[in-house]
N, C-alpha and C positions, 0 to 999 in steps of 0.2 A: 271143408273149404280151406284153402291155403291162406295163410297170413301173408301180408306184403313182405317182399324181401327187405332186409336191412339196407339202408343207404350206404353207398360207397363214397367215402371222402377222399378227394385227390387234392393235395396241397402242394403248391409249387413255390420256389424261391422268388419268382418275379413273374410279371405279366407276360414277358416274351416266352418263357418256358411254358406258361399256361396256354398261350395262344398256339404254340407248336403242338403241344399234347392234345389240345381240343381238336385241332385239325386232324391229327392222326386218329383220334377216336371217331370222329365223324366219318372219315374215309373207311374205317373198319366197319362201322355201322352200314355205310353205303354198300360196301361189297357184300355183306351178309344179306342185306335186303335184295340186292340185285340177283344174287345167286338163288334166292328163294323165290322171287316173284317178278323180277325184271323191272322193278321201279322202286323209287325211294321217296317216301312221303315225309315232309319236314314241316314243322311249324316253328316260326321264329317270333321273339319278342322284339321290342324296340329298346330305347334307352341306350346304354353303352354296349349292349350285346353285339350289334353289327360290326363294331370296330374289333371285337374279340374274335371275329371270324376271318380276319385278314390272312390267317395261315392257309386258307383255301385258295387264295388268289395265286394264279400262275402255277397251280399244282396240277400236273398232268394226270394224277390219279382220280381226280374228281370228274365224274361222268354227268356234267350238267344237263345233258339232254334227257337224263333219266329221273331228274328231280321234279317233284311237284311240291311247290312251296306255298304255304298258307301262313296267315298271321294269327298268333295266339290272342292278340288283342289289337285294337286299332282305335285311334282317336277319330272322332267323327268330324273330319276336316278334309278339304280337297287334298288330292295326292301330292300337290306341290307346296303344301303348307309346312312350315318348319316343324310343327308338332307331329307330322305324319310319320308313323313307323315305317310305312312303305317307302317314303322318301329317304329315311335314314338307311334302310337296307339297300335301296338302289344306289345311294351315294357311296356308301362304304364297301359294298360288295357287288351287287348285280351289274352295275355299270362297268365293272372291271373284269367280269367273267363272261364266257359265252353261253349263258343260260337262255333258252328260247323265251321270248316274252309270254307266250301262251302257257308256259309252265309256272308262272307266278300269278297268284290269285289275290289281288287286292280287293278292297270293298268297292261296291258300286257307287261311284261318286254322284250319280244322278238321284240317289235316295237319301242324301244327307239330312233332309228336312223331315224324314219319317223314320224314326229309330226302329220301330217295329218291323216296317218293311225292309229296312236295311239289314237287321239281324236275321230275318227270315230268308232274305236272298243269300246271305253268306252261308247260312245253314244248308240251303239248296245247293250251293257250290260244293260244300263238303259231301252232300248226298251223291252228287254226280260223280265225284271221285271214288267214294268208298262203297256206296250201296250195292253196286253190281259186282264188286270184287271182294268185299269182306263181309261175310254174313255175321254180323254182330249188331247189337243194339246201339252201340256207339262206334265211331270211327276208331280205327287202331293205327295211329301214326307210328312210323318206324323210329322217329326221333322228334322230340319236342325240346327246344332250347328256351330256357327261362332266365330272366333276371330277377333280382330281389331289391326292392326299395328299402330305404332306411327305416321305414315303419313296418317292415316285414311283408309288404304286399308283393304279389306277383301277378302277372298278366294285368288285368284291371279288377282284381279281386282284393278288396281293401279290408283292413280290420274293422269288425263290427258291422259290415254291410250285409244286407239280406241275401245277396247273391252267394254268400259263403255256404248257404244251405240248399241251393238249387240242385235238384237231383234229376230232372227230366230233360230240360232244354239242352241242346248242343251249344247254341250261341245265345247269349243274353245281352241286353243293353242296360246302361245306367245313364242317368242324367245328373247325377249328384256326386260325381267323383270328387274326393277331397283334394286331389291333385289336378290342377288344370291341364288340359281343358276338361270341363265337367261331363261332356257327352262322349261315350265310348261304347264299343261293343267288345265282348270277350268270350273266349272259350270258358265253359264251366268246368268244375272239378271232374264230373264224369268223363268228359272228353280227355282232359289232361291225364287222368289216372287210368285210362285204358291204353295209353301208349306203350309201345314196347320198351322204349328208353326215354327217360326224362332227365335232362341235364340242367342243373342250375350253374350259372357262372357268376361269380362274385369276387371282386378284387378291390383292395384298398383298405386302409385302416378305418375309414368311415363306416365300413360294414361290420367291424369286429364285434360290437355289442349285439347287433341284430343276428348275425350268424350264430353267436353263442346261444342266444335265446332260442332260435329255431332248432338247432341241433341238440342242445343239452337240456332244453326245457320244452319239448314239443307239446306237453300238456297245457301250456299257456295258449295254444290254439292260434298263433300267428298264421296268416294266410299261407305263407311259404311252407310252414310245418304241416299243413294239411295236404300237401302233395305227397301221395302215397300210392304209386302205381300198383294196380292189382296184379297179383301173381299170374304169370311169370315175368311181368314187367319189372324194370330195374330203375331206381333212382340213383343218379350220380351227382356229386358236387365237385365242381372244378373251381378252386379258389386259390389265392396266393397266401403266402405265410402271414402277410400283414392282416388279412381278413380272419385267418384261422387262429390268431395268436391266443384268443381266450377260450377256444373250444376245449372241452374237458377231456376226460378219458377216451381213448380211441376204442375201448372195448365194446361200445355199443354200435360200432360200425361193422360192416361186413368184412370178412376175410377175403382179400383178392385170391383168386384160385391158384395162381402160379407164381409165388415168390421166386426170386432168382438171387443167387450168390455168385459173384464173379471175383476171383482172387487175382490181384494184379501184382503185388510185390510181397516180400516177406512180411508177414504180420499186418498187411494193409488189406482192407476189404471194402469193396464197393457194393452196396445193396441197391438194386434197381427194381423197377416196377412197384411192388407193394410198398417198399420203404419210402420211395420218393413221394408217395401219396400222403404220408403222415404229417401231422403238425410238427413244427420245429421242436416243441417241448418233448414230444414223444420220441422223435428221432434222437435227440440228445440223451435222453434217459436210456434208450436201448444201446446206443454206442457206448455210454459209460458202463453199463452192465456187461456188455460183451468184452470190452477192454479189460475191465477189472477181473473177470473170470479167466480170460486167456492168460493174463500175466500171472495169475495166482497158481494156475495148474497147467503144465505143458506135457502131460503124458497122454498116451493113447486111451481114448475112452469109447472107441467104437467096437462093435461086435464083428462086423464083416468088412473086409476091404477087397475090392477087385481092381485089378490093373488092366486098362485097355489102351495100350499105346501111350499116348501123352495124356490120357484122361484117367482119372481115378474116380471110381464109384464107391461112395461111402454109404453103408447101410447100418443104421442104429437098430432098427427093427424093421419087419417086413414092409410096413406101409410108409416108411420114410426113407428117402434116398436123395443124394446129391450126385450130380456129374459136374466136375470142376476141371477146367484146364490147368494143368501143372507145368509151369515153365521151368527152364533149366536152373534158375536161380531161386526157385521157391523152396523153402524149408518144408519138407513133406510132413514132418511130425507137427509142426506148428499149424500147418494148413488144416490137418485133421482136427486139431484142438479148437481152432477157430470155428470150424463148422459145427462141432459138437456144442460148444458153448453158445454159439449163435442160436442153435435150436432151443436150448434152455431158455434163453432170453425171449425168443419168439413164443414159446409155449407159455411163458409168464404173462404175455399180453393178449394172446389169442386163444388160449386153451390148447387142446390137442391138435397138433398139426399133422395132417394126414399125408400130404404130398408137397414136397419142395422139389421143383423140377428146374434144372438149369438148361438154358439155351432152347 
């Protein structure tokens, strides 16, 4: 039996970059799902998350008619109540995009006085979408988007609550939420952890201690730390640098599959994709290491060099290669040295690097 994949941490300098990157990630997930099965099943939380999805508005790549949207949790209130997650998502997203109303699945507002009936009805809504299409004990969402509270709760799964150990039900209800309103329904962990992709979105310095606790001390068992999608599902964190400031070593996070190096000017290097996902402290340390090594030694350290027009292919050993654009003003020798020393620094943080692929 496979162990869950390690989480992938994506840290961005500000929320605008986070929003843009989250939108790009969502569109990529949408494409993969549509190519595979012709529909895109999504579950959303409330709180600040709907505002973080603004990068999808007016984006022609979003195929709204293919989306089927459910709510990870919902407060047991009318749809127009200020506490309603459905109202928040409608206000900040759905009212501004051409998604068919029948593709959005809110709770049945006629059942607000009967929590058991309400949760059963929402579970049946999930069954109608998934039972005839996905042969599994639990629904398999293409994408679940979660927030994280200052106490480490996610969805309506709170620290110390009995629902943290629920293993059978798809939808559960609670009447004693420590955060108002007290009555809610929520996905259980088996549903969340069967998704293909689960994304936490957390921004702001007020999340810094909680995020550190969830990522660096998962054994403490905060609700957000219990989200561990079953293999081959993948957990992602989209956070800003303010929230990630206290996160520890990056070594316990997964290695992104395709790091990229782009050389712009002599001795200047811009690392994208995997590098931009790292916390500020890790980025600074790697930059210092690479700079120090490059300045200390400027001789060729590679085994094989191949020239292909304006591109140079550098091979240190058979399983490692770069393809870099070489401009007229670039110092070729320094370029190769930067690449080589960058690899050493990369290995220092992530172990054996098998593939570095440009463009």
